[in-house]
C-alpha positions in Angstrom: -83.8 10.8 -1.0 -86.2 11.8 -3.8 -85.5 14.3 -6.5 -87.2 17.2 -4.8 -85.2 16.6 -1.6 -82.0 16.4 -3.7 -82.8 19.7 -5.4 -83.5 21.4 -2.1 -80.2 20.1 -0.7 -78.2 21.2 -3.8 -79.9 24.7 -3.6 -78.9 25.0 0.1 -75.4 23.9 -0.7 -75.1 26.4 -3.6 -76.4 29.2 -1.3 -73.9 28.4 1.4 -71.1 28.4 -1.2 -72.3 31.7 -2.5 -72.3 33.2 1.0 -68.7 31.9 1.6 -67.5 33.3 -1.7 -69.1 36.7 -1.3 -67.2 37.4 1.9 -68.3 38.3 5.5 -71.8 39.3 6.3 -72.9 42.9 6.4 -71.5 44.8 9.4 -68.5 42.5 9.8 -65.0 43.8 9.0 -63.4 42.5 5.8 -60.3 40.4 6.6 -57.1 41.8 5.3 -54.9 39.8 2.9 -51.6 38.8 4.4 -48.7 37.3 2.6 -46.9 35.1 5.1 -43.9 34.2 2.9 -42.9 35.0 -0.6 -41.5 31.9 -2.4 -38.8 32.8 -4.8 -37.7 29.3 -5.8 -38.9 25.7 -5.6 -36.5 22.8 -5.4 -38.5 19.5 -5.7 -40.6 19.5 -2.6 -38.6 22.2 -0.9 -38.9 26.0 -1.2 -36.6 29.0 -0.8 -38.4 32.1 0.6 -37.5 35.7 0.2 -36.6 35.8 3.9 -34.1 32.9 3.3 -32.6 34.9 0.5 -32.4 38.1 2.6 -30.7 36.2 5.5 -28.1 34.7 3.2 -27.5 38.1 1.7 -26.9 39.7 5.2 -24.6 36.8 6.1 -22.6 37.4 2.9 -22.1 41.0 3.8 -21.0 40.0 7.3 -18.5 37.4 5.9 -17.0 40.0 3.6 -16.6 42.5 6.4 -14.9 39.8 8.5 -12.6 38.6 5.7 -11.7 42.0 4.4 -11.1 44.0 7.6 -9.4 47.3 6.7 -10.5 47.1 3.1 -12.0 50.2 1.5 -15.8 50.4 1.0 -15.3 50.1 -2.8 -13.3 47.0 -2.5 -15.8 45.3 -0.2 -18.7 46.3 -2.5 -16.8 44.8 -5.4 -16.3 41.5 -3.5 -20.0 41.5 -2.5 -21.2 42.0 -6.0 -18.9 39.3 -7.3 -20.2 36.7 -4.8 -23.8 37.9 -4.6 -24.6 37.0 -8.2 -24.3 33.3 -7.1 -26.3 33.7 -3.9 -29.5 32.0 -5.2 -27.5 29.4 -7.0 -25.8 28.5 -3.7 -29.1 28.3 -1.8 -30.5 26.0 -4.5 -27.3 23.9 -4.5 -27.6 23.4 -0.7 -31.3 22.3 -1.0 -30.3 19.8 -3.7 -27.5 18.4 -1.5 -29.6 18.3 1.7 -32.3 16.5 -0.1 -29.8 14.0 -1.5 -28.5 13.4 2.0 -31.9 12.7 3.3 -32.6 10.3 0.3 -29.4 8.5 1.3 -30.5 8.2 4.9 -27.6 10.4 6.1 -28.0 11.5 9.8 -25.8 14.1 11.4 -27.7 14.8 14.6 -24.8 13.6 16.8 -22.5 15.9 15.0 -25.0 18.8 15.4 -24.9 18.4 19.2 -21.1 18.3 19.1 -20.9 21.4 17.0 -23.3 23.2 19.3 -21.2 22.2 22.3 -18.1 23.5 20.6 -19.8 26.8 20.0 -20.9 26.9 23.6 -17.3 26.2 24.9 -15.7 28.8 22.6 -18.2 31.4 23.9 -17.6 30.4 27.6 -21.2 29.5 28.2 -22.2 27.0 30.9 -24.9 25.1 29.0 -26.8 24.7 25.7 -29.7 26.6 27.3 -27.3 29.5 27.7 -26.3 29.2 24.1 -29.9 29.1 23.0 -30.6 32.3 24.9 -27.5 33.9 23.4 -28.7 33.0 19.9 -32.1 34.3 20.5 -30.6 37.5 21.9 -29.0 38.0 18.5 -32.4 37.9 16.9 -32.2 34.4 15.5 -34.5 31.5 16.0 -32.9 28.6 17.9 -34.4 26.1 15.4 -33.1 28.1 12.4 -29.7 28.2 14.0 -29.6 24.4 14.5 -31.0 23.9 10.9 -28.2 26.0 9.5 -25.6 23.8 11.2 -27.5 20.6 10.3 -27.7 21.6 6.6 -24.0 22.5 6.5 -23.0 19.1 7.9 -25.4 17.2 5.6 -24.0 19.1 2.6 -20.4 18.3 3.7 -21.3 14.6 4.1 -22.7 14.3 0.6 -19.9 16.2 -1.0 -17.3 14.1 0.7 -19.0 10.9 -0.3 -19.7 11.8 -3.9 -16.4 13.5 -4.6 -14.4 10.6 -3.1 -15.6 8.3 -5.9 -15.3 11.0 -8.7 -11.9 12.5 -8.0 -9.1 10.0 -8.7 -5.5 11.2 -8.1 -2.7 8.9 -9.4 0.9 8.6 -8.5 2.0 10.1 -11.8 -0.1 13.2 -11.2 1.4 13.6 -7.7 4.9 13.3 -9.0 4.3 15.8 -11.8 2.9 18.3 -9.4 5.9 17.8 -7.0 8.3 18.4 -9.9 6.5 21.5 -11.2 6.2 23.2 -7.8 9.6 22.7 -6.1 9.5 26.1 -4.3 6.3 25.1 -2.5 8.0 22.1 -0.8 11.2 23.7 0.7 11.3 23.4 4.4 10.6 27.0 5.1 7.0 27.0 6.5 6.2 29.4 9.3 4.0 28.2 12.1 2.8 31.0 14.4 2.9 30.6 18.2 -0.4 31.9 19.5 0.7 33.5 22.7 3.7 35.3 21.1 1.6 36.6 18.2 -1.1 37.9 20.6 1.5 39.7 22.6 3.0 41.1 19.5 -0.4 42.4 18.4 -0.9 44.1 21.7 2.5 45.5 22.6 4.7 45.7 19.6 5.2 49.0 17.8 6.8 47.3 14.7 5.2 47.2 11.3 4.3 43.5 11.6 2.5 43.8 14.9 -1.0 43.5 13.4 0.1 40.2 11.8 1.3 38.8 15.1 4.9 39.9 14.7 5.8 37.2 12.2 8.9 38.2 10.3 9.1 35.2 7.9 11.9 32.6 7.5 15.6 33.3 7.2 18.7 31.4 6.2 22.1 32.1 7.7 23.5 35.3 6.3 20.1 37.0 5.8 20.0 38.6 9.3 22.4 40.9 11.0 25.1 39.1 12.9 23.6 40.4 16.2 20.2 38.8 15.5 21.7 35.7 13.8 23.8 34.9 16.9 20.8 35.4 19.2 18.4 33.3 17.2 20.2 30.5 15.4 21.5 28.9 18.6 17.9 28.5 19.9 15.7 25.5 19.6 12.2 25.6 18.4 10.0 27.7 20.6 13.0 29.5 22.2 12.9 33.2 23.1 15.8 35.6 23.0 16.6 38.1 25.7 15.8 41.7 25.1 18.0 42.8 22.3 18.8 46.5 21.8 19.1 47.4 18.1 19.3 50.7 16.2 15.5 50.7 15.9 14.7 49.9 19.5 14.3 46.9 21.7 13.3 43.5 20.3 12.4 40.1 21.6 12.5 37.3 19.0 10.9 33.9 19.1 12.0 30.9 17.1 8.7 29.5 15.8 10.3 26.6 14.0 13.6 25.3 12.7 14.0 23.7 9.3 16.7 21.9 7.5 17.4 23.7 4.2 16.6 21.9 1.0 13.7 20.1 -0.8 11.5 17.8 1.2 11.3 14.3 -0.1 8.1 13.4 -2.0 7.0 10.9 0.6 6.8 13.6 3.3 4.7 15.9 1.2 2.5 13.3 -0.7 -0.6 14.0 1.5 -0.2 17.7 1.1 0.1 17.4 -2.7 -3.0 15.1 -2.8 -4.9 17.8 -0.9 -3.7 20.5 -3.3 -4.8 18.5 -6.3 -8.1 17.4 -4.7 -9.0 21.1 -4.0 -8.2 22.1 -7.6 -10.4 19.3 -9.0 -13.2 19.5 -6.5 -15.0 22.7 -7.6 -15.4 21.8 -11.3 -16.3 18.2 -10.3 -18.8 19.4 -7.8 -20.4 21.7 -10.3 -20.8 18.7 -12.7 -22.4 16.7 -9.9 -24.8 19.6 -9.1 -25.7 19.9 -12.8 -26.6 16.2 -12.7 -28.8 16.7 -9.6 -30.5 19.6 -11.4 -31.3 17.4 -14.4 -32.9 14.9 -12.1 -34.8 17.5 -10.1 -37.6 20.1 -10.5 -36.2 23.6 -10.0 -38.2 26.8 -10.6 -37.3 30.4 -9.9 -39.5 33.4 -9.6 -38.9 36.2 -12.3 -36.7 38.9 -11.0 -34.3 36.5 -9.3 -31.2 35.0 -11.0 -30.0 31.5 -10.7 -26.6 31.6 -12.2 -26.5 27.8 -12.7 -29.9 27.5 -14.3 -30.2 24.8 -16.9 -31.2 25.7 -20.4 -34.9 25.7 -20.7 -35.4 25.7 -17.0 -38.9 26.6 -15.7 -39.8 29.8 -13.9 -42.4 30.3 -11.2 -45.4 31.9 -13.1 -47.6 34.4 -11.2 -51.2 34.2 -12.6 -54.4 35.7 -11.4 -57.2 33.2 -10.5 -59.7 32.6 -13.3 -63.2 31.1 -13.3 -63.5 27.4 -14.1 -63.4 27.0 -17.8 -66.4 25.2 -19.4 -65.8 21.6 -20.3 -64.8 21.0 -23.8 -66.8 18.7 -26.0 -65.3 15.3 -26.6 -64.2 14.8 -23.0 -65.9 12.2 -20.9 -68.3 13.8 -18.4 -68.6 12.5 -14.9 -71.8 10.5 -14.3 -74.5 12.1 -12.3 -75.0 10.6 -8.8 -77.7 8.1 -8.6 -80.7 8.9 -6.3 -83.3 6.8 -4.8 -86.9 7.1 -6.1 
């Protein structure tokens, strides 16, 4: 290729580039700019979009409504604001934990199928296809639904693995907790019977009906003689006959029987370990997540708050495109392509 041919080729290339840059030809409609997804945070190679954030926000409101049934609007709004401030932090935390799980080669696909099947059974559906249709009927993508379950299981796996080696509970600590909380380990725990509690909710006119009719635990001498005689002779799970009292007719069920006194340490050791573990888990998990952040690249768009942001953390900068800057002197220029004579 001679120099003249090369120049003609470059001129045609420049013309084509100019036409592409200048937009559609005369008479053609100008394409509209469409923003597919707004990215509000980047976590290494992963992203969190505005729609991800909005979905999590909606789920948070639904959770609060479920947890606080009967609460005033003001109380639910207070609960929402208190937890919403950590919403983006929690989404970033999940990304970090899911990415760590994948780095460690953790797979939960079998558990995902099991979880889906449990949901299917609890909703009396015949097949996973029926569950898929039900999920889509609620306006959710089937793949998004499975991804939520998968990410939750991956997160749980990493937390269990990492916390197991970081939270050490010694015998002295268990004994100290036992001695400092004697009232928590008296044999006076109430275990509700499902059928009885459901019937109480439906038919009882008593003040405890909404709670399944549970009255609590009683020692001898705390009930009227009429009720004590009817109940203390029954075994666990026993029902009284219909008892006529001053306030109406009652049927009582003995949910459990306990021997009075303090349970021995050996019987409550596992329970104490769980109590101590849960108290230590949150601060230990936050330390671990801070470590993951130090090892990761996390950026957040201005206007959104990451309540666990590290000092000096980057933010996603929005800049307008600018023309290529001229090359500064002193930098090595790329050699021109050689051409044949």
